[in-house]
N, C-alpha and C positions, 0 to 999 in steps of 0.2 A: 337587950339587943341594941346597945348604943351605936354599934358599927353597922347594923342592918342585917347581920348574918351571924350564925353561931353553928359550930360543928359539934355533933354528938357521935361518939365512936361506938362501934360494936352493937348497934341497935338491932341488926338482923341476925347476928351470931353466925351460924353456919352459912357458908357461901351458898347462895340460892341455886346456882346452876349445877352444884354438886349434889343436890338433893334437898330434902327438907319439905316443909309445908308448901313452899312456893315454887317447886321445881317445874310446874307446868305453866307458870305465869309468863307473860311477855317479858323480854329481857330488859326493857327500858321504860323510862317514864318520869313523870313529875306529878306529885299529888298536891293539890291546892285546897286550903281550908278557908271557910268563912266563919265569922264570929258567931252568928246565930241565924236561924231560919228566917227571922224577920228582916235581916239585911239582904240576903240573896236567896234566889230560888235554886232548886236543884237543876243541874244541867243534864238533859236526857238527849241521846242521839246515838246512832250507830257507831260513829267514830270514837265515842267516848270510852276510854279504857276502863272505867269503873264498871262497865258491863261485863268485863271478864271476871269470873268468880274469884280467881286468886288475887287479882288486883284489888277488888272490893274488900276481900277478907283482910288483906294487909292494911289497906287504907283505914278500915274501921277497927283494926286491932288495937289493943291497949298500948302497944309500944309507940306507934306513930301518933295515934290520937292523943296519947298522954303528953307528947311533946307539944302538939298544937294547943292543947287545952292549958298547959302550963304557961304558954305565952299569950294566948288570946282569951282564955277564960273557959269555964266549964261547958259553954254552949257551942264550942267549936265543932264543926263537922266537915267531912270531906265532900267536895262538890265537883271536882274535876281531876282527871288524871291524864297526863300527856306523855306519850312514849317517844323516846328518841334514842338513836344509835348511830354513831359515826362509823362509817365503813368505807372501803375503797370506792364504792359507788355513791356514797353520800357523806362526803367529808367537807363540811360547810364552815364558813366563817360568819360569825355573828358580831356585828358592830356594836359599839356602846349604845345602850338603850335602857328604858324602863319598861316593865310589863304593865300596861295600863288597860288593855282590853279584857273584858269579862264576858263569859257566855251567859245569856239570859233566856228564859223560856218564852217570855213575851216582850214585844217592843212597846215601850211607853216613853213618850216624849217628856222628859223631866229635866229641870235645870241642872247643868253640869255634866249630863250624860250625853255622849256622842263625840264624834260622828259614829253612826251605826253601819254595820256591814252584815252580810250573811255568808257563812262559810259552811258548805256541805249541809245546807238546810238549817243551820243554827244561827240565831241572832247573837251578834256581838256588839258591845258598846264600849267606847273608851270611858272609863269611870273617873269620877273626881277623887281627889286625895282623901276626902272624908270617908269614902268607901274603901279605897285601897289600903288604908291604914288598918283595916279590920281583916285583912287577908294575909295569909302566910303560905309560902311555898316550901314544901319539904322535898328536897332532892335526895333520893335514895340511890346509892351507888352500888351496882352489882359487880363492878370491876374497880380496880385501883385507878384513881384519877391522879395523874402525875404531870410534871412540868413538860413531859415529852409527848403527851397525847391530847393536846388542846383542851385544858381544863377551864372551868369557869373562872373568870376574872371579875373582881368587883372594885368599886371606888367607895371605900368605907365612909359611912356617915351621910352619904348623899340621899338616902331615903327620907331624911328630915327636911329636904328642900321642896317637897311637893312635886306636882307634875310639871316637868320641865320641857322646854322646846328643844328641838334637835340642835339648835345653835348653842344653847346653854350647856347641853350635855357634851357637845364637842369641846367647849371651852374648859369644862371641868375635867375632861379626860386628859387635858394638857397640864392641868394644875394639881390634880390630886394623884398621889402615888397609888398605883393599882396593886391589888393583892391577888395572887393566884390561890384558888381554893383547892388545895391538894387533899383529897379525901380517900382513905383506904377502903377497900372492898367491905361492904356491910355497914359503912358509916352513913350518916344523914346530915345534910346541910340544910338548916332552916334559914330562910331568906325572905326579907320583905320585898314585895314586888316593885316598889319605887326605888330600891337600891339600884344604882346604875351598874350594869354588868355587860359582859361580852365574852366571847370565846374565839380562839384562833383555830385554823385548820390543824389537824393532827399530822405532824411530820412522821409519826410512827404508828401507822394504822393497825398493825397487829397487836399493839398494846392499848388500843383505843378503849375508852371507858364506855360501858353501858350504864345508863342511869335510870332511876325511877323516881 
């Protein structure tokens, strides 16, 4: 993953919302893996999508887990799932950024971790690069992601630069050529959390992607 992301086609096979094993699962989300239980604790909480049986089954299934373990090693395991869906009522713009906050069961003041926050009863801390390099996000697409529906955009190779300030991210966005991540339905995009990324509002809401 020299560029910070890689696309895997046809992981899910049959379109989920037309039936199959995952027909009752929420339509959107993002699954995050940590390298080993020694590095991160499981994240428990009502908002956590892994509490949905179908989401948990997919996250722990051989297809997605195999992708994570091939990149991170055999001890990789899922610890977070985030649902998202652009719609006429929620058509958002995401500026260039890195994903640096991780959910933790307990709050412990450790060098490099913080600032801390609490969201819906869950502790979050901005993590150091040494921890984030052991994390991988798998973005599962339940709809086609096209240039017309606000796809994920990335700045290739920027995950190698560590945790960056907003000012540096803004400068890199002006210097590095962005790549649109166009993923067909059923495909998976594996991405490093430190890879600078963004997304635009969808000008074509009826064609908007649902992701997992």
